N, C-alpha and C positions, 0 to 999 in steps of 0.2 A: 504494500500500500504506500504510494508515494506521498510525500509531504506537500507536493504541488499537484493539484488535479489538472486534468486537461482543460484546454480553453474551449469555451462555448461561445459562439458568435450568433446572437439573435437580438431582435428588436433594436438594432443599431448599437449594441453594446457588446463588450467582451466580458465574460464571467469566468472566474477561476477560483477554485477552492485553495485556501492556504491552511494547511493542517496545523492544529495545535497539538492534539494528542488523541489516542484511542483508549477507551476504557474497555478492558476485556473481562471475561468471566462475570458478567453482570447477571445475577439470578433473575429469571423472569418473574418469580414470585415477589421479588423486591420491587421491580419496576412497575409491575401490574398486580398490585396486591388483591384486587377484586376479581381477578381471573380465577375461575374454578379449576380445580385439579384436572389436568389433562387437556385444558383448552388450548394452551400454548403449544403443547406437544402435537395436537391435532393440526396446527397450522404449519408445523415444521417442514413438511414436504413442499410447501409453497414458498418458503424463504430461500434466498440465494445463499451460496456457501459463505459469502462475506458477512452475512447477517448474524451468524452464530459462531461460537467456538468450535474447535475441531470435534469436541464431544457431542455437538449438536444439542447440548443441554443448557448452555449459557448464551447470553447475548453479547454482541459487540456494539459499542456506542461510540460515535465520533464526536469530537469537539473541534470546530474549525470556524474560520471566517470566510465569507464570500467577498472576493475582490471584484468590483464592477468598474469597468472603464467605459465611459461614454466619450463622444468626441470632445466634450467640454470638461468632464470631471472625473476624479478618482474617488471612489466610494467604497467604504467597508461596511458590510452588514453583519452585525454582531462581532464581538471581539474576544470570545473565549474566556478563560478563567484567570489569565495573568500570572505574573511572577511576584514572589515575595509577600503575597497576601496572607493575612492572619485568618485562617479558615478552620479552626479546630472542630467545628461542627461538620465540616466537609473535608475529611482527611485527604481525599483524592486531590484537592486543590490547595492544600496547606503548604505554604513556604516553597512554592515551585521554582524551578530554574530551567525554563524551557526556551530554546533559541528561536522563539516565534518571530521576532523582528528580523532575524537573519533569513528566515524562510520567506518573509514578506519581501525582503530585498532580492532574494533569489527570483521572485516573481516580477522583479523590475520596478519595485515601488519602495522608496525610502519613506520613513515616517513623515518627513516634512512635505512629501508629495501629496498626501491625502487631503482632499477637499472637504469630505463629509464622512462622518461616522454615524451610522444608524444603529440604534439598539432596539430590537423588536420588543424587548422587555428588559427588566433590570434584575434578573436572577444572576447567581454567582458565576455561571459558565457562559454568560453572554455579554458581560460588560467589564471583564477583568483587565483587558488590555487598554481600556480607556485611559488608564494612568500607569505611570511607572514611579518607582521610589527613587528620589534624587536628593541626596544630602538630608535624608531623614524626612522628606516631605513628598506627598503624593502630588504629582504634576501631570498635566495632559501629555500623553504619549505622542499625539499627533498635533503639534503645536500650531499648525496653520489650518486646522480643520474646524468646521462647525459640527457639533455633536447634536444629534436629533434624538430626543427622548419623548416617549408618550407622556403627556402631562399627568394623566391619571396614575401612571407608575411612579412618577416623581413625587406626587403628593402623598400617595399611599405609603411608599417605602421610607419617606421622611417622617412619618407619623408613628405614634405608639400603636396604632391599629395593626401594623404589620409585624409587630414584635411579640405576639402572644403565643405563637406556635413554633416550637423549635424545629419543626420539619420544613418550614418555609425557607427555601434556599436563597435568602436575601440578607442574612445577618452580616453586618459589617460592610456589605457591598455599597450601600449608599454612602457610607462615611469615607471609604477609600477610593471608590471608582465612579461616583456620581457627583457628590457635593464638590470635590475639587475642580470638576469641570465647570460647574455653575459658578463657583467662587472666582474662577479665572476668566469668566465672561465668555465662555466658548459654547454655551448651551442654547439650543432652540427647542421649542416644544410643539408637539402635534396633539391637538385636541382629540377627544374621544370619538368624534365623528369621522376622523381620518380625512382623506381628501388628496388632491394633487400635490406633487412635490417635484420640483425642477421641471424638466420638459417631457419626461416619459415615465414617471413613477406615480403611483397612487398608494397611499396608506389605507389598508383595509382593516377596520376594527375586528379583531378576533379574540375577544376577552374570554377568560375562563381558566386557561393555564395560569394566568396571572390577571390582575384586575384591569389592566389597560393594554394588554398584549395587542400588538399590531403586526399583521403580515404586510408584505410589500409586493405590489404588482408592478412589473416592468412591461410596458406595452408600446410597440411602435411597429410600423411597416407590416401590419397584419400578423405580427408575432407577439407572443406573450410568455412571461415567466412569472412564477410566484415564489417569493422567499418566505417560507412558512414559519420561521422561528420555531417555537415549541408547540405548535398546533399538533404535531406528531413527533414522537421520539424515535420511532422504529417502524419499519415496514409492517410489523404486526398490526399497527393501527389503521393501515389501509384496508387490510382484510377485516379488522374488527374496530370500526370507528367508535363503537360504544365503550371501548376500554380507555379509561383515564390512567395516567401514571400516578405514582406516589407523590409527585411534585405538583400536580395540578391543584390549584387552590379553590376554584369555583367550578364544581364538577359539571353541573347541568349546562352552564355556559360553555365549558370546554368541549363538551360533546357536540353542541350545536355549531360551534365555530369550526370544529374539525370536519363535520359533514359539509358545511358551506364551502370550505376550501377544497375538499375532495370533488365536490360537484363542479366548482369553478374550474379546477384543473382539468377534469375529464371532459367537460362540455366545451372547453375552449382550446383543447389540445395544447395547454400551457405547460412548458417544462417546469417541473417542481424542484426547487433547490432547498433541500432539507438542511437542518442544522445538526442533526444527530444520526441520521442514517449512515451506516458505514459504506465501504466501497467508494464509488464515485460521488455518492451523496446526492446525485442529480438523476432525474428520470421523468417518467410519465405515469399518470394515473389514467386508467381506462375503466369503462363500465363493463360489467359482466352480469347482465340482468339487473337485479337489485343490489348487487355487490360491486366492489371496486377491486381492481388489480394493480399491482405495482411492477414496473420494469425499469431497470437502471439504464441510463444513457451512457 
């Protein structure tokens, strides 16, 4: 599995995955605690080799950034989990030292080249590289970029309301990966209704996984792509959109948003750029009667 995915050219843009890391040996019972015994095993024949460990009993999860180049802008969609962060509740992301910025440079982009950073939401593994630790202070990693945050996410995760459940993957993230951006004057906000952004993007409200979660539609020249954030974590949820993950905060909304995105992707032949699917992490959703199917591109 390469740290740099292949280039996709569509809707007048180039899209490329920049890998931060893979998480292996993820128990399905942990990620999908409400799945009944045997339900995931029944889906196993429909999953690609990259989706599961060699034992075909555990899952593989990817964490990465989507690099999008248009004729006018360099954009990052979600920024992974970051280095040097205090994440005792999330040991996988605690005090990391990953050469992510070197991988970004290998893709031809230096941090100062980035024009916009979009966070689909503000969980631990989507906003970590917003900042880096310099002389004991968290500062914007992409010093020339505007950072785009869903306003509902910013308001919620800066409040006491978001700190009542230790399972919510946001503890410390606001303090070290969001507030320093706002304090530095680099933040812009998208309201909960979503809407157009730049010349070929649209923010699609997809709440549920988190309170103000946004997906991003890229559309131009009769071509479309969807950056789905955490609407889905694994191809399992294409087959079973009723399944929420352990990290989904508002369950009924999460299920509705997931089905909306699946229908949008299938009915418009839009390439789907996932944030956690392994392999290429990109592909297509198709309809099979009342069900959906996934294929990697």
